[in-house]
MITI-164961 format. One record per residue (C-alpha): residue number from 1; residue in one letter; x negated, y, z. Coordinates in steps of 0.02 Angstrom, whole numbers, m for minus. Layout:
N
NUM A X Y Z;
...
This chain:
129
1 X 6 15 8;
2 X m71 185 m46;
3 X m18 355 13;
4 X m51 521 m83;
5 X m94 647 41;
6 X m76 841 19;
7 X m190 935 126;
8 X m246 1125 123;
9 X m415 1053 12;
10 X m304 964 m127;
11 X m223 788 m137;
12 X m307 621 m92;
13 X m258 448 m126;
14 X m285 343 21;
15 X m275 144 22;
16 X m192 121 198;
17 X m250 m88 178;
18 X m443 m39 155;
19 X m440 138 234;
20 X m518 211 89;
21 X m500 389 33;
22 X m537 474 m145;
23 X m491 642 m218;
24 X m345 641 m348;
25 X m254 748 m473;
26 X m97 648 m446;
27 X 43 750 m375;
28 X 169 709 m237;
29 X 346 687 m279;
30 X 462 826 m231;
31 X 599 767 m127;
32 X 741 836 m25;
33 X 730 830 145;
34 X 892 766 240;
35 X 1001 882 319;
36 X 996 848 502;
37 X 1060 944 648;
38 X 909 902 756;
39 X 835 1033 873;
40 X 638 1069 842;
41 X 637 961 683;
42 X 485 990 588;
43 X 511 856 457;
44 X 614 714 397;
45 X 642 575 275;
46 X 767 444 243;
47 X 783 271 138;
48 X 994 217 146;
49 X 1045 252 328;
50 X 872 241 410;
51 X 808 407 452;
52 X 640 466 531;
53 X 621 633 597;
54 X 452 723 652;
55 X 513 847 795;
56 X 427 976 913;
57 X 437 855 1077;
58 X 356 706 1151;
59 X 348 583 1077;
60 X 354 670 904;
61 X 471 548 799;
62 X 650 507 815;
63 X 734 367 711;
64 X 909 330 667;
65 X 975 171 576;
66 X 1147 249 570;
67 X 1114 397 453;
68 X 1090 526 603;
69 X 1235 481 710;
70 X 1128 406 855;
71 X 935 417 886;
72 X 785 329 970;
73 X 630 400 1013;
74 X 462 340 927;
75 X 278 375 935;
76 X 235 369 1116;
77 X 64 428 1120;
78 X 57 492 947;
79 X 0 683 917;
80 X 108 816 853;
81 X 172 792 684;
82 X 164 876 519;
83 X 256 747 395;
84 X 341 591 375;
85 X 398 478 228;
86 X 494 317 230;
87 X 477 188 100;
88 X 610 150 m14;
89 X 596 m20 m38;
90 X 579 m52 153;
91 X 647 64 274;
92 X 543 m21 417;
93 X 389 56 337;
94 X 355 241 362;
95 X 207 347 348;
96 X 177 482 488;
97 X 41 629 467;
98 X m21 708 614;
99 X m138 868 586;
100 X m280 754 521;
101 X m234 584 533;
102 X m116 464 456;
103 X m1 336 554;
104 X 85 182 468;
105 X 239 84 565;
106 X 291 m78 478;
107 X 432 m123 595;
108 X 536 23 588;
109 X 446 132 716;
110 X 412 9 860;
111 X 227 9 843;
112 X 94 137 742;
113 X m64 88 678;
114 X m192 233 656;
115 X m278 252 475;
116 X m443 269 529;
117 X m497 405 407;
118 X m499 589 449;
119 X m420 705 317;
120 X m422 903 296;
121 X m263 978 368;
122 X m123 883 300;
123 X 30 962 227;
124 X 144 839 156;
125 X 126 639 127;
126 X 216 503 m1;
127 X 195 324 15;
128 X 152 225 m134;
129 X 195 40 m145;
């Protein structure tokens, strides 16, 4: 699985399996964020009824499996977030961006794995299956 990461220094392709990074000229897909009535919302993304939202709280992520009717906290121990992207093929897979680091979940936000690469300040992210 790969990711495109828009940073203040350009776009980088990140291989999330091999933890390798290279600069790229690819652009990120422009997608509309879901409209959510959440306080302190920073970013959000959805796949079907699954919604991941980055909020300015501790923990920095909330997850809904019912289109935003109910929420549960996720990402205890993660730093403040900048962006999030949910896989369209598998809504249990999501990519979370902090200031300079990426984190991946494959189980709907129960556990998060840090990607051991440091990037320039992150603006946006996109998963590429």
